[in-house]
ROPAZA-925904 format. One line per 2 residues: number of its first residue (from 0); their letters; for each residue y negated, x, z of C-alpha. Coordinates in pm, 1 decimal, decimal comma, m for minus. Layout:
BEGIN
NUM> A> Y X Z | ... .
END
This chain:
BEGIN
0> XX> 36,5 11,2 m48,5 | m213,7 220,2 85,5 .
2> XX> m138,1 442,3 m208,3 | m221,8 167,3 m503,9 .
4> XX> m560,6 139,5 m204,6 | m649,4 481,5 m297,9 .
6> XX> m599,0 480,7 m688,7 | m731,6 183,8 m738,9 .
8> XX> m1060,4 270,5 m557,8 | m1052,2 604,7 m749,1 .
10> XX> m1070,0 447,8 m1069,3 | m1278,7 172,6 m1008,3 .
12> XX> m1538,7 411,0 m859,7 | m1437,8 708,6 m1204,1 .
14> XX> m1514,6 426,4 m1436,9 | m1828,5 508,4 m1494,5 .
16> XX> m1977,9 429,9 m1811,2 | m2037,8 659,7 m2041,4 .
18> XX> m2315,5 522,9 m2231,7 | m2465,2 442,3 m1896,3 .
20> XX> m2858,3 623,9 m1912,4 | m2830,0 603,1 m2318,2 .
22> XX> m2928,9 367,6 m2524,7 | m2641,6 65,0 m2470,0 .
24> XX> m2673,3 m119,6 m2852,5 | m2253,4 m118,9 m2899,6 .
26> XX> m2329,9 m241,3 m3302,5 | m2500,3 42,9 m3428,7 .
28> XX> m2230,7 357,9 m3471,0 | m2376,3 705,4 m3363,3 .
30> XX> m2388,0 946,8 m3577,3 | m2100,7 1241,1 m3466,7 .
32> XX> m2296,6 1421,6 m3183,7 | m2284,4 1838,6 m3354,7 .
34> XX> m2433,8 2174,2 m3280,6 | m2462,3 2413,7 m3046,5 .
36> XX> m2653,2 2232,6 m2803,3 | m2287,4 2049,0 m2657,3 .
38> XX> m2093,7 2355,5 m2515,7 | m1702,9 2349,8 m2529,6 .
40> XX> m1585,1 2141,6 m2337,4 | m1319,6 2475,4 m2136,9 .
42> XX> m1632,5 2649,3 m2091,2 | m1730,2 2535,4 m1815,0 .
44> XX> m1564,8 2578,4 m1542,0 | m1352,4 2327,1 m1487,4 .
46> XX> m1163,6 2475,7 m1095,9 | m1423,7 2480,6 m976,0 .
48> XX> m1551,4 2192,5 m1014,4 | m1670,1 1804,6 m833,1 .
50> XX> m1455,1 1532,7 m830,5 | m1487,4 1212,1 m740,0 .
52> XX> m1266,5 1004,1 m520,1 | m1353,1 714,3 m525,0 .
54> XX> m1312,9 583,1 m133,8 | m1219,9 970,0 2,9 .
56> XX> m1515,4 1059,5 m141,5 | m1593,8 1372,4 m377,1 .
58> XX> m1469,9 1674,3 m339,7 | m1552,7 2008,3 m451,7 .
60> XX> m1279,1 2192,7 m600,3 | m1265,8 2628,1 m557,2 .
62> XX> m990,9 2800,7 m807,8 | m798,7 2413,9 m807,7 .
64> XX> m809,5 2350,5 m477,1 | m989,2 2107,9 m256,9 .
66> XX> m964,1 2010,0 111,3 | m974,9 1620,2 136,8 .
68> XX> m1080,0 1578,1 463,1 | m864,7 1635,8 727,5 .
70> XX> m557,5 1424,1 504,6 | m451,4 1644,9 281,2 .
72> XX> m545,6 1876,0 m27,4 | m671,7 1757,4 m378,8 .
74> XX> m560,7 2053,6 m632,2 | m644,8 2013,2 m1022,9 .
76> XX> m538,6 2252,2 m1357,9 | m658,9 2347,7 m1657,6 .
78> XX> m791,8 2042,0 m1869,8 | m637,5 1885,9 m2190,7 .
80> XX> m847,6 1797,0 m2463,9 | m929,4 1474,5 m2662,1 .
82> XX> m1175,5 1262,3 m2861,6 | m1189,2 935,0 m2729,0 .
84> XX> m1524,7 776,6 m2771,1 | m1506,1 943,8 m3172,0 .
86> XX> m1789,0 1121,1 m3149,7 | m1621,9 1437,2 m3284,3 .
88> XX> m1689,3 1620,2 m2882,3 | m1380,8 1570,6 m2663,5 .
90> XX> m1324,8 1471,7 m2308,8 | m1140,2 1673,6 m2049,0 .
92> XX> m836,6 1552,3 m1895,9 | m753,8 1741,6 m1602,6 .
94> XX> m436,0 1702,8 m1444,7 | m472,2 1724,1 m1031,9 .
96> XX> m188,3 1576,8 m795,0 | m355,8 1478,8 m450,9 .
98> XX> m130,7 1481,1 m157,6 | m228,0 1272,9 136,7 .
100> XX> 102,1 1273,5 260,7 | 258,7 1061,9 m4,4 .
102> XX> 134,3 1269,8 m373,5 | m7,6 1115,2 m630,4 .
104> XX> m61,7 1258,8 m962,1 | m321,0 1168,3 m1250,1 .
106> XX> m575,3 1287,6 m1442,0 | m907,2 1306,1 m1411,2 .
108> XX> m1137,4 1186,0 m1708,4 | m1449,0 1383,3 m1804,0 .
110> XX> m1735,7 1447,2 m2099,9 | m1989,8 1580,7 m2130,3 .
112> XX> m2381,3 1482,8 m2074,8 | m2685,1 1731,7 m2134,0 .
114> XX> m2377,4 2033,3 m2135,3 | m2289,2 1920,6 m1782,6 .
116> XX> m1970,5 1727,0 m1678,4 | m1994,0 1332,4 m1580,4 .
118> XX> m1661,9 1198,6 m1480,0 | m1547,5 929,8 m1713,6 .
120> XX> m1249,6 781,4 m1513,2 | m883,9 898,5 m1290,3 .
122> XX> m543,2 739,8 m1443,3 | m262,6 792,0 m1215,6 .
124> XX> 109,8 876,9 m1340,1 | 431,6 956,4 m1156,7 .
126> XX> 427,4 1280,5 m1224,9 | 219,9 1595,0 m1348,4 .
128> XX> 121,1 1623,7 m1585,9 | 209,3 1328,6 m1632,1 .
130> XX> 16,2 1211,2 m1974,1 | 40,4 1317,2 m2334,0 .
132> XX> m273,9 1343,6 m2596,5 | m180,2 1067,6 m2828,8 .
134> XX> m452,8 1087,9 m3138,3 | m826,4 985,6 m2920,3 .
136> XX> m560,1 812,3 m2619,6 | m435,0 955,1 m2357,8 .
138> XX> m34,8 807,5 m2254,7 | 68,8 782,1 m1890,1 .
140> XX> 532,3 881,8 m1933,2 | 531,9 494,5 m1836,6 .
142> XX> 369,1 407,0 m2147,6 | 3,2 267,4 m2034,6 .
144> XX> m247,1 363,1 m2304,1 | m534,7 489,7 m2183,6 .
146> XX> m902,7 468,0 m2423,9 | m1253,5 437,9 m2539,6 .
148> XX> m1331,1 111,1 m2530,6 | m1699,4 119,8 m2744,7 .
150> XX> m1748,6 m263,8 m2614,3 | m1754,5 m173,3 m2270,6 .
152> XX> m1825,7 241,1 m2263,6 | m1581,3 282,3 m2074,4 .
154> XX> m1245,3 418,1 m2060,4 | m1008,9 124,9 m2024,3 .
156> X> m584,5 100,6 m2035,7 .
END
């Protein structure tokens, strides 16, 4: 029960919109973004990033590990890349294990906004890494497919 609540809180809190602070005119297709102003997601230091754990709050990882209060630990691995929204700029899917007694497996999904990482959401799986990249989607071991929903400008299943 606590595990389900934790995962629900992480996904709800982490699914902030990529378009929150931009124009939300979903009827117009944006031109592909390219050029030197967009860094390669792999040039960022994902192992030392701040992660939002929903009801548990944000944590700062150091060398792929973060303490979650006195309750446990978060471990993150190197990202896989996928262009979820079709802008020809890849988002990072960062596998994690959240261990607060019973391990929770999943992945954080990040994009870059103005050269800075922005957490789009978190997905849960039953194993590590527990997902594959299939075209412009993220597919979990359980067969759940996550994709970018242009109508809501959010990560959706």
